[in-house]
C-alpha positions as CSV (number, residue, x, y, z in Angstrom):
1,X,0.0,0.0,0.0
2,X,1.4,3.4,-0.9
3,X,2.4,5.9,1.8
4,X,-0.4,8.2,0.7
5,X,-2.9,5.6,1.8
6,X,-1.6,5.3,5.3
7,X,-2.3,7.1,8.5
8,X,-0.3,6.5,11.6
9,X,-2.0,5.9,14.9
10,X,0.0,7.5,17.7
11,X,0.1,4.5,20.1
12,X,2.3,1.6,21.0
13,X,-0.8,-0.4,22.0
14,X,-1.4,-3.1,19.4
15,X,-5.0,-3.6,20.6
16,X,-5.8,0.1,19.7
17,X,-4.2,-0.3,16.3
18,X,-6.4,-3.4,15.6
19,X,-9.5,-1.7,16.9
20,X,-8.9,1.5,14.8
21,X,-8.2,-0.5,11.6
22,X,-11.5,-2.4,12.0
23,X,-13.3,0.9,12.6
24,X,-11.6,2.7,9.7
25,X,-12.2,-0.2,7.3
26,X,-16.0,0.3,7.7
27,X,-15.9,3.7,6.0
28,X,-12.4,3.9,4.4
29,X,-11.3,0.4,3.3
30,X,-8.6,2.0,1.2
31,X,-6.8,3.5,4.3
32,X,-4.3,1.5,6.3
33,X,-3.8,2.3,9.9
34,X,-0.1,1.8,10.9
35,X,1.4,1.7,14.3
36,X,3.7,4.3,15.7
37,X,7.3,3.3,16.5
38,X,8.7,6.6,17.6
39,X,9.3,8.2,21.0
40,X,6.4,8.7,23.3
41,X,5.8,12.4,24.0
42,X,5.1,13.6,27.6
43,X,1.3,13.7,27.9
44,X,1.1,16.7,30.2
45,X,-2.3,17.9,29.0
46,X,-5.2,18.2,31.4
47,X,-7.9,17.2,28.9
48,X,-8.4,14.4,26.5
49,X,-8.1,16.9,23.6
50,X,-4.8,18.3,24.8
51,X,-3.2,14.9,25.2
52,X,-4.6,13.6,21.8
53,X,-3.1,16.6,20.0
54,X,0.3,16.2,21.8
55,X,0.5,12.6,20.6
56,X,-0.8,13.3,17.0
57,X,1.7,16.2,16.5
58,X,4.6,14.0,17.7
59,X,3.6,11.1,15.4
60,X,3.1,13.3,12.4
61,X,6.4,15.0,12.9
62,X,8.2,11.7,13.3
63,X,6.7,9.8,10.4
64,X,5.7,12.5,7.9
65,X,2.3,10.8,7.6
66,X,-1.1,12.1,8.6
67,X,-1.5,11.1,12.2
68,X,-4.4,10.1,14.4
69,X,-4.2,10.0,18.2
70,X,-6.9,8.8,20.6
71,X,-6.9,9.9,24.2
72,X,-9.7,8.1,26.0
73,X,-10.8,6.9,29.4
74,X,-13.6,6.1,31.7
75,X,-15.4,8.9,33.6
76,X,-17.4,8.0,36.6
77,X,-20.0,10.5,37.7
78,X,-19.8,9.8,41.5
79,X,-16.1,10.3,41.3
80,X,-16.5,13.7,39.6
81,X,-15.5,12.4,36.2
82,X,-12.5,10.5,37.4
83,X,-10.4,8.6,36.4
84,X,-10.8,10.6,33.2
85,X,-7.5,11.6,31.6
86,X,-5.7,9.5,34.3
87,X,-7.5,6.2,33.4
88,X,-4.4,4.5,32.1
89,X,-2.5,5.4,35.3
90,X,-5.2,5.2,37.9
91,X,-3.3,2.6,40.0
92,X,0.1,4.1,39.2
93,X,2.5,4.8,36.4
94,X,3.0,1.1,35.6
95,X,-0.1,1.3,33.4
96,X,-1.4,-2.0,35.0
97,X,-4.8,-2.5,33.5
98,X,-5.8,-5.1,36.0
99,X,-4.7,-3.0,38.9
100,X,-6.6,0.0,37.5
101,X,-9.8,-1.9,37.2
102,X,-9.5,-3.5,40.6
103,X,-8.9,-0.1,42.3
104,X,-11.8,1.6,40.5
105,X,-14.2,-1.2,41.6
106,X,-12.9,-1.0,45.1
107,X,-13.5,2.8,45.2
108,X,-17.2,2.5,44.2
109,X,-17.9,-0.8,46.0
110,X,-20.4,0.8,48.4
111,X,-22.2,2.8,45.7
112,X,-25.7,1.6,44.8
113,X,-26.5,0.7,41.2
114,X,-28.6,3.9,40.5
115,X,-25.5,6.0,41.2
116,X,-22.9,3.9,39.3
117,X,-23.3,5.9,36.0
118,X,-20.2,6.2,33.9
119,X,-19.2,6.9,30.4
120,X,-16.3,6.0,28.1
121,X,-15.0,9.1,26.3
122,X,-12.8,9.0,23.2
123,X,-11.2,12.2,21.8
124,X,-9.4,11.7,18.5
125,X,-7.0,14.3,17.1
126,X,-6.0,14.3,13.4
127,X,-2.9,16.2,12.3
128,X,-2.6,16.4,8.5
129,X,0.4,16.7,6.3
130,X,0.3,20.5,6.1
131,X,-0.1,20.8,9.9
132,X,-3.9,21.2,9.9
133,X,-5.5,20.0,13.1
134,X,-8.9,18.6,13.9
135,X,-10.4,17.2,17.1
136,X,-13.6,15.1,17.5
137,X,-15.2,13.4,20.5
138,X,-17.3,10.3,21.1
139,X,-19.2,9.5,24.3
140,X,-20.5,6.0,25.2
141,X,-22.8,6.2,28.3
142,X,-23.4,3.3,30.7
143,X,-22.6,2.3,34.3
144,X,-20.1,0.3,36.3
145,X,-20.7,-3.4,37.0
146,X,-20.1,-4.8,40.5
147,X,-17.5,-7.3,39.3
148,X,-15.5,-7.9,36.1
149,X,-17.1,-10.1,33.5
150,X,-16.0,-11.3,30.1
151,X,-12.6,-11.9,28.6
152,X,-13.0,-9.6,25.5
153,X,-11.8,-6.1,25.0
154,X,-9.2,-4.5,27.2
155,X,-8.8,-1.9,29.9
156,X,-12.0,-1.2,31.7
157,X,-14.2,-3.1,29.2
158,X,-15.0,-6.0,31.7
159,X,-16.6,-3.6,34.2
160,X,-18.5,-1.3,31.8
161,X,-22.2,-2.0,31.0
162,X,-23.3,0.2,28.1
163,X,-26.8,1.8,28.1
164,X,-29.4,0.8,25.5
165,X,-28.5,-2.9,24.9
166,X,-31.1,-4.9,23.0
167,X,-33.8,-6.7,25.0
168,X,-32.6,-5.0,28.2
169,X,-29.4,-7.0,28.3
170,X,-26.8,-5.9,30.8
171,X,-23.6,-7.4,29.4
172,X,-20.2,-5.7,30.0
173,X,-18.2,-4.8,27.0
174,X,-15.9,-7.6,28.0
175,X,-18.7,-10.0,27.0
176,X,-19.3,-8.3,23.6
177,X,-17.7,-9.5,20.4
178,X,-15.1,-7.3,18.7
179,X,-17.6,-6.5,15.9
180,X,-20.2,-5.3,18.4
181,X,-17.8,-3.1,20.2
182,X,-16.4,-1.6,17.0
183,X,-19.9,-0.6,15.9
184,X,-21.0,1.0,19.1
185,X,-17.9,2.1,21.1
186,X,-16.8,5.6,22.0
187,X,-14.0,5.3,19.4
188,X,-16.5,4.3,16.7
189,X,-18.7,7.3,17.6
190,X,-15.7,9.7,17.5
191,X,-14.5,8.2,14.2
192,X,-17.8,8.7,12.5
193,X,-17.4,12.4,13.1
194,X,-13.8,12.2,11.9
195,X,-14.4,10.2,8.7
196,X,-15.3,13.2,6.5
197,X,-12.1,15.0,7.6
198,X,-10.0,11.9,6.6
199,X,-11.7,11.9,3.2
200,X,-10.7,15.5,2.7
201,X,-7.0,14.7,3.3
């Protein structure tokens, strides 16, 4: 595939590369999402948008390709929107997904179901070859489960129950198939807003 048909995703997380490629393929099958192998910039922003732009700018400068960067996390209402931008580091800088999940469940263990509302947020930044910048956001509402369930997905997926499931189901995203998640997720919602901007590149 020619370089002009590639966009670099500013992450070293292979799960995110696979997820983005599946999402992108639904609307831009001619576009290849490639992983980023350059240095990680310091994510010192205080919002998802700031951190997404920091990563996208670094990847575009390093590769010379249009760059996408996703900054995402889970926001729990009873915690004032936390973990938010600190989702990946909630239990410390080791980025231990299992520890993050366990800590969050422990923090809300006494919270009754009506007050366990949460949402996944994905903010995607696009930095084009001429330095043009765009930012879009996708929000996926739901609530926290009381215990992890399902082996699918990654991160906080096994404890997040999305709203509006068919037949009143209350499955966590960890129990969803990859295809189901890629259709409904916060990243999919953000990408739908981004797709026209990619077409214009």
